[in-house]
All heavy atoms as a GROMACS GRO file, in nm:
protein
  586
    1MET      N    1  -0.101  -1.925   1.447
    1MET     CA    2  -0.240  -1.911   1.432
    1MET      C    3  -0.276  -1.819   1.316
    1MET      O    4  -0.209  -1.716   1.297
    1MET     CB    5  -0.295  -1.847   1.561
    1MET     CG    6  -0.446  -1.829   1.560
    1MET     SD    7  -0.518  -1.815   1.726
    1MET     CE    8  -0.519  -1.632   1.747
    2GLU      N    9  -0.372  -1.853   1.245
    2GLU     CA   10  -0.405  -1.775   1.119
    2GLU      C   11  -0.490  -1.646   1.154
    2GLU      O   12  -0.574  -1.659   1.240
    2GLU     CB   13  -0.485  -1.863   1.020
    2GLU     CG   14  -0.505  -1.810   0.891
    2GLU     CD   15  -0.565  -1.907   0.796
    2GLU    OE1   16  -0.527  -2.024   0.794
    2GLU    OE2   17  -0.661  -1.869   0.718
    3ALA      N   18  -0.459  -1.540   1.082
    3ALA     CA   19  -0.531  -1.419   1.115
    3ALA      C   20  -0.684  -1.428   1.063
    3ALA      O   21  -0.705  -1.493   0.964
    3ALA     CB   22  -0.465  -1.307   1.047
    4GLN      N   23  -0.773  -1.368   1.140
    4GLN     CA   24  -0.914  -1.370   1.103
    4GLN      C   25  -0.934  -1.276   0.979
    4GLN      O   26  -0.868  -1.177   0.969
    4GLN     CB   27  -0.988  -1.322   1.220
    4GLN     CG   28  -1.142  -1.318   1.196
    4GLN     CD   29  -1.217  -1.270   1.317
    4GLN    OE1   30  -1.158  -1.231   1.422
    4GLN    NE2   31  -1.352  -1.274   1.310
    5GLU      N   32  -1.032  -1.309   0.896
    5GLU     CA   33  -1.058  -1.226   0.781
    5GLU      C   34  -1.166  -1.136   0.817
    5GLU      O   35  -1.264  -1.180   0.881
    5GLU     CB   36  -1.092  -1.322   0.658
    5GLU     CG   37  -0.978  -1.385   0.602
    5GLU     CD   38  -0.995  -1.434   0.466
    5GLU    OE1   39  -1.111  -1.447   0.417
    5GLU    OE2   40  -0.891  -1.464   0.395
    6VAL      N   41  -1.162  -1.015   0.771
    6VAL     CA   42  -1.266  -0.913   0.796
    6VAL      C   43  -1.302  -0.836   0.668
    6VAL      O   44  -1.222  -0.824   0.575
    6VAL     CB   45  -1.223  -0.815   0.906
    6VAL    CG1   46  -1.206  -0.884   1.041
    6VAL    CG2   47  -1.098  -0.738   0.863
    7SER      N   48  -1.424  -0.790   0.673
    7SER     CA   49  -1.470  -0.712   0.563
    7SER      C   50  -1.430  -0.564   0.583
    7SER      O   51  -1.452  -0.507   0.685
    7SER     CB   52  -1.625  -0.718   0.554
    7SER     OG   53  -1.675  -0.628   0.457
    8VAL      N   54  -1.369  -0.510   0.472
    8VAL     CA   55  -1.330  -0.370   0.483
    8VAL      C   56  -1.406  -0.275   0.389
    8VAL      O   57  -1.375  -0.160   0.386
    8VAL     CB   58  -1.167  -0.355   0.459
    8VAL    CG1   59  -1.093  -0.417   0.571
    8VAL    CG2   60  -1.134  -0.411   0.322
    9GLY      N   61  -1.496  -0.330   0.311
    9GLY     CA   62  -1.569  -0.243   0.233
    9GLY      C   63  -1.686  -0.322   0.165
    9GLY      O   64  -1.676  -0.439   0.136
   10GLU      N   65  -1.799  -0.253   0.157
   10GLU     CA   66  -1.916  -0.308   0.089
   10GLU      C   67  -1.955  -0.210  -0.026
   10GLU      O   68  -1.968  -0.090   0.002
   10GLU     CB   69  -2.029  -0.322   0.190
   10GLU     CG   70  -2.150  -0.403   0.134
   10GLU     CD   71  -2.249  -0.443   0.236
   10GLU    OE1   72  -2.208  -0.456   0.357
   10GLU    OE2   73  -2.362  -0.454   0.201
   11PHE      N   74  -1.976  -0.269  -0.139
   11PHE     CA   75  -1.995  -0.195  -0.258
   11PHE      C   76  -2.133  -0.232  -0.322
   11PHE      O   77  -2.172  -0.351  -0.323
   11PHE     CB   78  -1.878  -0.204  -0.358
   11PHE     CG   79  -1.752  -0.168  -0.300
   11PHE    CD1   80  -1.674  -0.256  -0.230
   11PHE    CD2   81  -1.700  -0.039  -0.325
   11PHE    CE1   82  -1.551  -0.224  -0.184
   11PHE    CE2   83  -1.583  -0.001  -0.271
   11PHE     CZ   84  -1.507  -0.097  -0.198
   12ASP      N   85  -2.201  -0.132  -0.380
   12ASP     CA   86  -2.336  -0.159  -0.447
   12ASP      C   87  -2.298  -0.223  -0.581
   12ASP      O   88  -2.396  -0.290  -0.640
   12ASP     CB   89  -2.407  -0.035  -0.467
   12ASP     CG   90  -2.453   0.024  -0.336
   12ASP    OD1   91  -2.467  -0.046  -0.226
   12ASP    OD2   92  -2.472   0.145  -0.331
   13ASN      N   93  -2.190  -0.199  -0.639
   13ASN     CA   94  -2.160  -0.231  -0.777
   13ASN      C   95  -2.036  -0.330  -0.777
   13ASN      O   96  -1.938  -0.295  -0.721
   13ASN     CB   97  -2.124  -0.108  -0.863
   13ASN     CG   98  -2.108  -0.137  -1.009
   13ASN    OD1   99  -2.022  -0.222  -1.038
   13ASN    ND2  100  -2.171  -0.061  -1.089
   14GLU      N  101  -2.053  -0.446  -0.848
   14GLU     CA  102  -1.935  -0.541  -0.855
   14GLU      C  103  -1.815  -0.481  -0.916
   14GLU      O  104  -1.701  -0.521  -0.881
   14GLU     CB  105  -1.984  -0.668  -0.927
   14GLU     CG  106  -1.884  -0.781  -0.906
   14GLU     CD  107  -1.937  -0.915  -0.974
   14GLU    OE1  108  -2.055  -0.923  -0.997
   14GLU    OE2  109  -1.851  -0.995  -0.993
   15ARG      N  110  -1.832  -0.392  -1.010
   15ARG     CA  111  -1.716  -0.338  -1.082
   15ARG      C  112  -1.635  -0.254  -0.987
   15ARG      O  113  -1.506  -0.253  -0.987
   15ARG     CB  114  -1.756  -0.250  -1.196
   15ARG     CG  115  -1.824  -0.322  -1.314
   15ARG     CD  116  -1.718  -0.398  -1.386
   15ARG     NE  117  -1.789  -0.464  -1.502
   15ARG     CZ  118  -1.756  -0.581  -1.539
   15ARG    NH1  119  -1.666  -0.658  -1.482
   15ARG    NH2  120  -1.823  -0.636  -1.642
   16TYR      N  121  -1.697  -0.172  -0.900
   16TYR     CA  122  -1.623  -0.095  -0.794
   16TYR      C  123  -1.550  -0.195  -0.706
   16TYR      O  124  -1.443  -0.159  -0.662
   16TYR     CB  125  -1.719  -0.002  -0.716
   16TYR     CG  126  -1.781   0.105  -0.788
   16TYR    CD1  127  -1.905   0.131  -0.780
   16TYR    CD2  128  -1.693   0.195  -0.875
   16TYR    CE1  129  -1.965   0.245  -0.851
   16TYR    CE2  130  -1.755   0.292  -0.941
   16TYR     CZ  131  -1.883   0.325  -0.932
   16TYR     OH  132  -1.931   0.428  -1.003
   17THR      N  133  -1.611  -0.304  -0.666
   17THR     CA  134  -1.546  -0.400  -0.585
   17THR      C  135  -1.419  -0.455  -0.652
   17THR      O  136  -1.311  -0.470  -0.582
   17THR     CB  137  -1.642  -0.517  -0.548
   17THR    OG1  138  -1.765  -0.463  -0.505
   17THR    CG2  139  -1.589  -0.608  -0.439
   18GLU      N  140  -1.428  -0.485  -0.783
   18GLU     CA  141  -1.307  -0.532  -0.852
   18GLU      C  142  -1.194  -0.424  -0.859
   18GLU      O  143  -1.074  -0.460  -0.842
   18GLU     CB  144  -1.350  -0.577  -0.990
   18GLU     CG  145  -1.433  -0.699  -1.000
   18GLU     CD  146  -1.495  -0.734  -1.128
   18GLU    OE1  147  -1.476  -0.650  -1.224
   18GLU    OE2  148  -1.568  -0.829  -1.136
   19VAL      N  149  -1.232  -0.299  -0.874
   19VAL     CA  150  -1.134  -0.195  -0.872
   19VAL      C  151  -1.067  -0.189  -0.734
   19VAL      O  152  -0.945  -0.176  -0.723
   19VAL     CB  153  -1.200  -0.056  -0.908
   19VAL    CG1  154  -1.099   0.062  -0.890
   19VAL    CG2  155  -1.241  -0.060  -1.057
   20ALA      N  156  -1.145  -0.192  -0.629
   20ALA     CA  157  -1.096  -0.184  -0.494
   20ALA      C  158  -0.998  -0.306  -0.468
   20ALA      O  159  -0.899  -0.285  -0.411
   20ALA     CB  160  -1.207  -0.185  -0.390
   21GLN      N  161  -1.039  -0.420  -0.516
   21GLN     CA  162  -0.954  -0.538  -0.494
   21GLN      C  163  -0.815  -0.520  -0.565
   21GLN      O  164  -0.716  -0.546  -0.515
   21GLN     CB  165  -1.022  -0.666  -0.552
   21GLN     CG  166  -0.936  -0.785  -0.544
   21GLN     CD  167  -1.004  -0.910  -0.609
   21GLN    OE1  168  -1.074  -0.896  -0.715
   21GLN    NE2  169  -0.983  -1.029  -0.558
   22ARG      N  170  -0.822  -0.470  -0.693
   22ARG     CA  171  -0.702  -0.442  -0.760
   22ARG      C  172  -0.606  -0.343  -0.691
   22ARG      O  173  -0.492  -0.368  -0.676
   22ARG     CB  174  -0.733  -0.396  -0.907
   22ARG     CG  175  -0.608  -0.371  -0.990
   22ARG     CD  176  -0.635  -0.262  -1.096
   22ARG     NE  177  -0.667  -0.145  -1.043
   22ARG     CZ  178  -0.743  -0.048  -1.097
   22ARG    NH1  179  -0.796  -0.071  -1.222
   22ARG    NH2  180  -0.768   0.066  -1.041
   23ASP      N  181  -0.671  -0.241  -0.638
   23ASP     CA  182  -0.589  -0.136  -0.576
   23ASP      C  183  -0.527  -0.191  -0.445
   23ASP      O  184  -0.410  -0.164  -0.417
   23ASP     CB  185  -0.674  -0.022  -0.531
   23ASP     CG  186  -0.721   0.062  -0.652
   23ASP    OD1  187  -0.671   0.039  -0.754
   23ASP    OD2  188  -0.813   0.145  -0.636
   24LEU      N  189  -0.598  -0.279  -0.372
   24LEU     CA  190  -0.541  -0.337  -0.249
   24LEU      C  191  -0.425  -0.435  -0.284
   24LEU      O  192  -0.322  -0.441  -0.222
   24LEU     CB  193  -0.646  -0.412  -0.175
   24LEU     CG  194  -0.744  -0.319  -0.102
   24LEU    CD1  195  -0.861  -0.398  -0.042
   24LEU    CD2  196  -0.681  -0.227  -0.010
   25GLU      N  197  -0.452  -0.514  -0.397
   25GLU     CA  198  -0.349  -0.613  -0.431
   25GLU      C  199  -0.227  -0.548  -0.492
   25GLU      O  200  -0.111  -0.608  -0.477
   25GLU     CB  201  -0.412  -0.716  -0.531
   25GLU     CG  202  -0.503  -0.808  -0.456
   25GLU     CD  203  -0.568  -0.919  -0.532
   25GLU    OE1  204  -0.558  -0.915  -0.661
   25GLU    OE2  205  -0.624  -1.006  -0.473
   26MET      N  206  -0.234  -0.423  -0.536
   26MET     CA  207  -0.115  -0.344  -0.586
   26MET      C  208  -0.023  -0.319  -0.473
   26MET      O  209   0.096  -0.295  -0.503
   26MET     CB  210  -0.167  -0.223  -0.659
   26MET     CG  211  -0.219  -0.262  -0.800
   26MET     SD  212  -0.280  -0.111  -0.883
   26MET     CE  213  -0.137  -0.001  -0.888
   27VAL      N  214  -0.072  -0.310  -0.352
   27VAL     CA  215   0.010  -0.279  -0.237
   27VAL      C  216   0.032  -0.399  -0.150
   27VAL      O  217   0.054  -0.391  -0.028
   27VAL     CB  218  -0.044  -0.160  -0.145
   27VAL    CG1  219  -0.039  -0.029  -0.231
   27VAL    CG2  220  -0.184  -0.178  -0.106
   28GLU      N  221   0.005  -0.516  -0.211
   28GLU     CA  222   0.038  -0.649  -0.160
   28GLU      C  223  -0.054  -0.688  -0.033
   28GLU      O  224  -0.019  -0.743   0.060
   28GLU     CB  225   0.188  -0.664  -0.113
   28GLU     CG  226   0.278  -0.641  -0.230
   28GLU     CD  227   0.423  -0.656  -0.195
   28GLU    OE1  228   0.455  -0.674  -0.072
   28GLU    OE2  229   0.501  -0.643  -0.282
   29ILE      N  230  -0.182  -0.646  -0.056
   29ILE     CA  231  -0.288  -0.689   0.038
   29ILE      C  232  -0.378  -0.789  -0.036
   29ILE      O  233  -0.440  -0.748  -0.132
   29ILE     CB  234  -0.372  -0.573   0.101
   29ILE    CG1  235  -0.289  -0.469   0.170
   29ILE    CG2  236  -0.485  -0.622   0.178
   29ILE    CD1  237  -0.357  -0.344   0.216
   30ASN      N  238  -0.375  -0.914   0.014
   30ASN     CA  239  -0.454  -1.018  -0.052
   30ASN      C  240  -0.603  -0.989  -0.022
   30ASN      O  241  -0.644  -0.995   0.096
   30ASN     CB  242  -0.416  -1.159  -0.004
   30ASN     CG  243  -0.480  -1.263  -0.073
   30ASN    OD1  244  -0.526  -1.248  -0.181
   30ASN    ND2  245  -0.487  -1.380  -0.014
   31ALA      N  246  -0.674  -0.959  -0.121
   31ALA     CA  247  -0.821  -0.923  -0.108
   31ALA      C  248  -0.910  -1.023  -0.175
   31ALA      O  249  -0.888  -1.057  -0.302
   31ALA     CB  250  -0.837  -0.778  -0.151
   32ASN      N  251  -1.012  -1.064  -0.117
   32ASN     CA  252  -1.114  -1.157  -0.171
   32ASN      C  253  -1.244  -1.076  -0.191
   32ASN      O  254  -1.276  -0.995  -0.101
   32ASN     CB  255  -1.131  -1.281  -0.093
   32ASN     CG  256  -1.002  -1.354  -0.085
   32ASN    OD1  257  -0.944  -1.389  -0.189
   32ASN    ND2  258  -0.960  -1.390   0.039
   33ILE      N  259  -1.315  -1.113  -0.288
   33ILE     CA  260  -1.450  -1.054  -0.316
   33ILE      C  261  -1.552  -1.164  -0.279
   33ILE      O  262  -1.542  -1.276  -0.320
   33ILE     CB  263  -1.471  -1.020  -0.461
   33ILE    CG1  264  -1.379  -0.900  -0.489
   33ILE    CG2  265  -1.617  -0.984  -0.492
   33ILE    CD1  266  -1.387  -0.865  -0.644
   34ILE      N  267  -1.646  -1.117  -0.200
   34ILE     CA  268  -1.761  -1.200  -0.163
   34ILE      C  269  -1.887  -1.138  -0.220
   34ILE      O  270  -1.910  -1.016  -0.186
   34ILE     CB  271  -1.782  -1.226  -0.007
   34ILE    CG1  272  -1.654  -1.290   0.049
   34ILE    CG2  273  -1.908  -1.297   0.022
   34ILE    CD1  274  -1.661  -1.306   0.196
   35LYS      N  275  -1.955  -1.197  -0.303
   35LYS     CA  276  -2.072  -1.125  -0.361
   35LYS      C  277  -2.202  -1.204  -0.330
   35LYS      O  278  -2.203  -1.317  -0.304
   35LYS     CB  279  -2.069  -1.111  -0.514
   35LYS     CG  280  -2.052  -1.239  -0.592
   35LYS     CD  281  -2.032  -1.210  -0.738
   35LYS     CE  282  -2.018  -1.330  -0.815
   35LYS     NZ  283  -2.018  -1.314  -0.956
   36ASN      N  284  -2.306  -1.124  -0.314
   36ASN     CA  285  -2.439  -1.181  -0.284
   36ASN      C  286  -2.513  -1.205  -0.412
   36ASN      O  287  -2.552  -1.121  -0.484
   36ASN     CB  288  -2.514  -1.084  -0.199
   36ASN     CG  289  -2.635  -1.148  -0.130
   36ASN    OD1  290  -2.659  -1.267  -0.142
   36ASN    ND2  291  -2.707  -1.069  -0.065
   37ASP      N  292  -2.531  -1.334  -0.443
   37ASP     CA  293  -2.605  -1.370  -0.562
   37ASP      C  294  -2.705  -1.482  -0.526
   37ASP      O  295  -2.714  -1.514  -0.413
   37ASP     CB  296  -2.515  -1.416  -0.680
   37ASP     CG  297  -2.422  -1.523  -0.652
   37ASP    OD1  298  -2.454  -1.604  -0.560
   37ASP    OD2  299  -2.322  -1.538  -0.718
   38ASN      N  300  -2.763  -1.543  -0.622
   38ASN     CA  301  -2.865  -1.642  -0.596
   38ASN      C  302  -2.811  -1.770  -0.531
   38ASN      O  303  -2.876  -1.847  -0.458
   38ASN     CB  304  -2.939  -1.686  -0.722
   38ASN     CG  305  -3.025  -1.575  -0.766
   38ASN    OD1  306  -3.063  -1.482  -0.695
   38ASN    ND2  307  -3.050  -1.566  -0.903
   39ASP      N  308  -2.680  -1.795  -0.550
   39ASP     CA  309  -2.618  -1.921  -0.500
   39ASP      C  310  -2.543  -1.899  -0.361
   39ASP      O  311  -2.514  -1.990  -0.294
   39ASP     CB  312  -2.505  -1.965  -0.595
   39ASP     CG  313  -2.574  -2.005  -0.732
   39ASP    OD1  314  -2.686  -2.046  -0.737
   39ASP    OD2  315  -2.503  -1.997  -0.833
   40VAL      N  316  -2.528  -1.774  -0.319
   40VAL     CA  317  -2.456  -1.745  -0.199
   40VAL      C  318  -2.548  -1.660  -0.110
   40VAL      O  319  -2.592  -1.552  -0.160
   40VAL     CB  320  -2.321  -1.673  -0.221
   40VAL    CG1  321  -2.254  -1.640  -0.091
   40VAL    CG2  322  -2.236  -1.760  -0.314
   41PHE      N  323  -2.561  -1.687   0.011
   41PHE     CA  324  -2.646  -1.621   0.108
   41PHE      C  325  -2.542  -1.549   0.210
   41PHE      O  326  -2.471  -1.627   0.274
   41PHE     CB  327  -2.743  -1.695   0.179
   41PHE     CG  328  -2.818  -1.626   0.289
   41PHE    CD1  329  -2.908  -1.524   0.250
   41PHE    CD2  330  -2.792  -1.636   0.426
   41PHE    CE1  331  -2.980  -1.452   0.348
   41PHE    CE2  332  -2.856  -1.563   0.512
   41PHE     CZ  333  -2.956  -1.472   0.475
   42ILE      N  334  -2.535  -1.414   0.209
   42ILE     CA  335  -2.445  -1.346   0.299
   42ILE      C  336  -2.532  -1.293   0.416
   42ILE      O  337  -2.606  -1.191   0.394
   42ILE     CB  338  -2.371  -1.235   0.229
   42ILE    CG1  339  -2.285  -1.299   0.114
   42ILE    CG2  340  -2.280  -1.160   0.325
   42ILE    CD1  341  -2.215  -1.192   0.035
   43PHE      N  342  -2.533  -1.345   0.527
   43PHE     CA  343  -2.625  -1.311   0.639
   43PHE      C  344  -2.589  -1.180   0.694
   43PHE      O  345  -2.666  -1.119   0.761
   43PHE     CB  346  -2.621  -1.420   0.738
   43PHE     CG  347  -2.491  -1.443   0.811
   43PHE    CD1  348  -2.458  -1.370   0.924
   43PHE    CD2  349  -2.399  -1.531   0.755
   43PHE    CE1  350  -2.336  -1.392   0.986
   43PHE    CE2  351  -2.279  -1.550   0.817
   43PHE     CZ  352  -2.244  -1.485   0.935
   44PHE      N  353  -2.465  -1.127   0.673
   44PHE     CA  354  -2.421  -0.996   0.740
   44PHE      C  355  -2.439  -0.878   0.635
   44PHE      O  356  -2.391  -0.766   0.676
   44PHE     CB  357  -2.284  -1.004   0.792
   44PHE     CG  358  -2.186  -1.062   0.693
   44PHE    CD1  359  -2.125  -0.981   0.598
   44PHE    CD2  360  -2.154  -1.192   0.703
   44PHE    CE1  361  -2.037  -1.024   0.512
   44PHE    CE2  362  -2.056  -1.239   0.608
   44PHE     CZ  363  -2.003  -1.158   0.514
   45SER      N  364  -2.499  -0.894   0.530
   45SER     CA  365  -2.518  -0.790   0.428
   45SER      C  366  -2.660  -0.758   0.404
   45SER      O  367  -2.743  -0.846   0.390
   45SER     CB  368  -2.451  -0.834   0.297
   45SER     OG  369  -2.478  -0.739   0.199
   46ASP      N  370  -2.697  -0.628   0.406
   46ASP     CA  371  -2.830  -0.582   0.362
   46ASP      C  372  -2.848  -0.562   0.214
   46ASP      O  373  -2.958  -0.546   0.167
   46ASP     CB  374  -2.862  -0.453   0.436
   46ASP     CG  375  -2.876  -0.469   0.594
   46ASP    OD1  376  -2.902  -0.580   0.635
   46ASP    OD2  377  -2.860  -0.370   0.656
   47GLU      N  378  -2.742  -0.570   0.143
   47GLU     CA  379  -2.742  -0.545   0.001
   47GLU      C  380  -2.787  -0.666  -0.075
   47GLU      O  381  -2.727  -0.774  -0.053
   47GLU     CB  382  -2.613  -0.489  -0.051
   47GLU     CG  383  -2.567  -0.361   0.002
   47GLU     CD  384  -2.652  -0.242  -0.047
   47GLU    OE1  385  -2.704  -0.250  -0.159
   47GLU    OE2  386  -2.675  -0.152   0.034
   48ALA      N  387  -2.869  -0.657  -0.166
   48ALA     CA  388  -2.922  -0.771  -0.246
   48ALA      C  389  -2.816  -0.803  -0.357
   48ALA      O  390  -2.793  -0.919  -0.394
   48ALA     CB  391  -3.058  -0.744  -0.301
   49ASP      N  392  -2.769  -0.692  -0.422
   49ASP     CA  393  -2.669  -0.716  -0.533
   49ASP      C  394  -2.530  -0.672  -0.508
   49ASP      O  395  -2.452  -0.655  -0.585
   49ASP     CB  396  -2.723  -0.631  -0.652
   49ASP     CG  397  -2.868  -0.688  -0.697
   49ASP    OD1  398  -2.894  -0.813  -0.688
   49ASP    OD2  399  -2.949  -0.603  -0.733
   50GLY      N  400  -2.493  -0.644  -0.382
   50GLY     CA  401  -2.360  -0.590  -0.347
   50GLY      C  402  -2.260  -0.692  -0.341
   50GLY      O  403  -2.283  -0.812  -0.354
   51ALA      N  404  -2.141  -0.637  -0.313
   51ALA     CA  405  -2.024  -0.722  -0.294
   51ALA      C  406  -1.934  -0.666  -0.188
   51ALA      O  407  -1.938  -0.542  -0.167
   51ALA     CB  408  -1.952  -0.736  -0.429
   52GLN      N  409  -1.853  -0.744  -0.127
   52GLN     CA  410  -1.772  -0.709  -0.020
   52GLN      C  411  -1.624  -0.747  -0.044
   52GLN      O  412  -1.597  -0.837  -0.112
   52GLN     CB  413  -1.805  -0.772   0.118
   52GLN     CG  414  -1.948  -0.732   0.162
   52GLN     CD  415  -1.975  -0.785   0.300
   52GLN    OE1  416  -1.890  -0.846   0.362
   52GLN    NE2  417  -2.096  -0.758   0.349
   53ILE      N  418  -1.535  -0.662   0.014
   53ILE     CA  419  -1.392  -0.692   0.012
   53ILE      C  420  -1.354  -0.755   0.142
   53ILE      O  421  -1.381  -0.696   0.248
   53ILE     CB  422  -1.302  -0.574  -0.019
   53ILE    CG1  423  -1.335  -0.515  -0.153
   53ILE    CG2  424  -1.155  -0.596   0.004
   53ILE    CD1  425  -1.267  -0.589  -0.274
   54VAL      N  426  -1.291  -0.866   0.144
   54VAL     CA  427  -1.260  -0.935   0.273
   54VAL      C  428  -1.099  -0.951   0.266
   54VAL      O  429  -1.041  -0.998   0.164
   54VAL     CB  430  -1.318  -1.078   0.286
   54VAL    CG1  431  -1.279  -1.142   0.408
   54VAL    CG2  432  -1.473  -1.054   0.279
   55ILE      N  433  -1.038  -0.911   0.372
   55ILE     CA  434  -0.890  -0.924   0.391
   55ILE      C  435  -0.848  -0.983   0.523
   55ILE      O  436  -0.939  -0.994   0.610
   55ILE     CB  437  -0.823  -0.786   0.364
   55ILE    CG1  438  -0.857  -0.690   0.484
   55ILE    CG2  439  -0.852  -0.722   0.226
   55ILE    CD1  440  -0.771  -0.571   0.493
   56SER      N  441  -0.721  -1.004   0.532
   56SER     CA  442  -0.672  -1.048   0.664
   56SER      C  443  -0.683  -0.939   0.771
   56SER      O  444  -0.655  -0.822   0.732
   56SER     CB  445  -0.515  -1.087   0.653
   56SER     OG  446  -0.458  -1.103   0.777
   57GLY      N  447  -0.721  -0.972   0.892
   57GLY     CA  448  -0.745  -0.873   0.994
   57GLY      C  449  -0.614  -0.797   1.029
   57GLY      O  450  -0.626  -0.684   1.083
   58THR      N  451  -0.496  -0.844   0.992
   58THR     CA  452  -0.373  -0.775   1.026
   58THR      C  453  -0.347  -0.665   0.934
   58THR      O  454  -0.256  -0.587   0.964
   58THR     CB  455  -0.259  -0.875   1.023
   58THR    OG1  456  -0.247  -0.934   0.894
   58THR    CG2  457  -0.270  -0.989   1.127
   59GLN      N  458  -0.419  -0.644   0.828
   59GLN     CA  459  -0.400  -0.543   0.727
   59GLN      C  460  -0.502  -0.440   0.720
   59GLN      O  461  -0.516  -0.363   0.618
   59GLN     CB  462  -0.359  -0.608   0.595
   59GLN     CG  463  -0.242  -0.690   0.598
   59GLN     CD  464  -0.203  -0.752   0.458
   59GLN    OE1  465  -0.298  -0.811   0.396
   59GLN    NE2  466  -0.092  -0.735   0.415
   60VAL      N  467  -0.602  -0.440   0.814
   60VAL     CA  468  -0.722  -0.358   0.803
   60VAL      C  469  -0.682  -0.212   0.801
   60VAL      O  470  -0.739  -0.139   0.713
   60VAL     CB  471  -0.810  -0.382   0.928
   60VAL    CG1  472  -0.927  -0.286   0.941
   60VAL    CG2  473  -0.865  -0.525   0.922
   61GLU      N  474  -0.596  -0.159   0.886
   61GLU     CA  475  -0.562  -0.019   0.884
   61GLU      C  476  -0.506   0.036   0.754
   61GLU      O  477  -0.544   0.135   0.701
   61GLU     CB  478  -0.470   0.008   1.007
   61GLU     CG  479  -0.533  -0.001   1.136
   61GLU     CD  480  -0.653   0.090   1.153
   61GLU    OE1  481  -0.650   0.206   1.119
   61GLU    OE2  482  -0.746   0.034   1.219
   62LYS      N  483  -0.412  -0.034   0.697
   62LYS     CA  484  -0.355  -0.010   0.567
   62LYS      C  485  -0.459  -0.009   0.458
   62LYS      O  486  -0.468   0.079   0.378
   62LYS     CB  487  -0.235  -0.103   0.536
   62LYS     CG  488  -0.168  -0.076   0.412
   62LYS     CD  489  -0.049  -0.170   0.391
   62LYS     CE  490   0.023  -0.145   0.263
   62LYS     NZ  491   0.138  -0.244   0.245
   63ALA      N  492  -0.542  -0.106   0.459
   63ALA     CA  493  -0.647  -0.126   0.356
   63ALA      C  494  -0.746  -0.009   0.365
   63ALA      O  495  -0.793   0.046   0.259
   63ALA     CB  496  -0.714  -0.260   0.366
   64LYS      N  497  -0.790   0.030   0.487
   64LYS     CA  498  -0.886   0.135   0.501
   64LYS      C  499  -0.833   0.268   0.454
   64LYS      O  500  -0.903   0.349   0.396
   64LYS     CB  501  -0.932   0.152   0.643
   64LYS     CG  502  -1.028   0.039   0.685
   64LYS     CD  503  -1.109   0.077   0.804
   64LYS     CE  504  -1.212  -0.027   0.835
   64LYS     NZ  505  -1.334  -0.016   0.764
   65ARG      N  506  -0.695   0.295   0.482
   65ARG     CA  507  -0.636   0.418   0.429
   65ARG      C  508  -0.638   0.424   0.273
   65ARG      O  509  -0.665   0.527   0.218
   65ARG     CB  510  -0.492   0.429   0.472
   65ARG     CG  511  -0.473   0.472   0.617
   65ARG     CD  512  -0.336   0.511   0.654
   65ARG     NE  513  -0.231   0.410   0.617
   65ARG     CZ  514  -0.190   0.317   0.698
   65ARG    NH1  515  -0.238   0.308   0.814
   65ARG    NH2  516  -0.107   0.227   0.657
   66ILE      N  517  -0.615   0.316   0.212
   66ILE     CA  518  -0.611   0.309   0.064
   66ILE      C  519  -0.758   0.326   0.016
   66ILE      O  520  -0.783   0.407  -0.080
   66ILE     CB  521  -0.559   0.165   0.018
   66ILE    CG1  522  -0.398   0.177   0.053
   66ILE    CG2  523  -0.580   0.153  -0.131
   66ILE    CD1  524  -0.341   0.038   0.040
   67LEU      N  525  -0.854   0.258   0.074
   67LEU     CA  526  -0.989   0.264   0.016
   67LEU      C  527  -1.053   0.402   0.048
   67LEU      O  528  -1.131   0.453  -0.034
   67LEU     CB  529  -1.079   0.154   0.080
   67LEU     CG  530  -1.038   0.012   0.042
   67LEU    CD1  531  -1.123  -0.086   0.114
   67LEU    CD2  532  -1.056  -0.007  -0.114
   68ASP      N  533  -1.014   0.460   0.162
   68ASP     CA  534  -1.076   0.592   0.197
   68ASP      C  535  -1.019   0.701   0.103
   68ASP      O  536  -1.094   0.798   0.078
   68ASP     CB  537  -1.038   0.625   0.339
   68ASP     CG  538  -1.123   0.551   0.442
   68ASP    OD1  539  -1.224   0.487   0.399
   68ASP    OD2  540  -1.081   0.548   0.555
   69THR      N  541  -0.905   0.681   0.044
   69THR     CA  542  -0.855   0.782  -0.048
   69THR      C  543  -0.919   0.776  -0.192
   69THR      O  544  -0.926   0.880  -0.258
   69THR     CB  545  -0.701   0.775  -0.065
   69THR    OG1  546  -0.670   0.646  -0.118
   69THR    CG2  547  -0.629   0.804   0.067
   70LYS      N  548  -0.973   0.658  -0.223
   70LYS     CA  549  -1.029   0.643  -0.352
   70LYS      C  550  -1.186   0.641  -0.348
   70LYS      O  551  -1.241   0.684  -0.443
   70LYS     CB  552  -0.974   0.512  -0.410
   70LYS     CG  553  -1.014   0.500  -0.552
   70LYS     CD  554  -0.927   0.405  -0.634
   70LYS     CE  555  -0.954   0.411  -0.777
   70LYS     NZ  556  -0.857   0.355  -0.855
   71PHE      N  557  -1.247   0.580  -0.247
   71PHE     CA  558  -1.392   0.556  -0.248
   71PHE      C  559  -1.457   0.629  -0.142
   71PHE      O  560  -1.403   0.647  -0.026
   71PHE     CB  561  -1.417   0.406  -0.234
   71PHE     CG  562  -1.370   0.326  -0.345
   71PHE    CD1  563  -1.254   0.256  -0.342
   71PHE    CD2  564  -1.443   0.306  -0.463
   71PHE    CE1  565  -1.201   0.176  -0.443
   71PHE    CE2  566  -1.401   0.233  -0.566
   71PHE     CZ  567  -1.274   0.171  -0.559
   72VAL      N  568  -1.570   0.680  -0.155
   72VAL     CA  569  -1.652   0.736  -0.050
   72VAL      C  570  -1.771   0.644  -0.025
   72VAL      O  571  -1.843   0.610  -0.116
   72VAL     CB  572  -1.718   0.876  -0.100
   72VAL    CG1  573  -1.803   0.934   0.009
   72VAL    CG2  574  -1.602   0.968  -0.137
   73TYR      N  575  -1.785   0.598   0.098
   73TYR     CA  576  -1.888   0.504   0.132
   73TYR      C  577  -2.012   0.571   0.170
   73TYR      O  578  -2.025   0.665   0.221
   73TYR     CB  579  -1.845   0.418   0.259
   73TYR     CG  580  -1.723   0.342   0.222
   73TYR    CD1  581  -1.598   0.370   0.265
   73TYR    CD2  582  -1.734   0.220   0.148
   73TYR    CE1  583  -1.481   0.299   0.236
   73TYR    CE2  584  -1.627   0.140   0.124
   73TYR     CZ  585  -1.501   0.184   0.176
   73TYR     OH  586  -1.387   0.108   0.143
   0.00000   0.00000   0.00000
């Protein structure tokens, strides 16, 4: 059974999202960016221009430790 994907961070700036994705991928966590633009409607986001990091649910704890050391939400 495939692990569910979960959002581990929401960022106001797409550049910060790209930095977070890079940091997670450096420790072998496959991270995807979902951004809210005119072509994509993200129903679980209140941010109009924000972006989210989505990873496998099995790596949430490790990802949160990494993101918490670098970013303040």
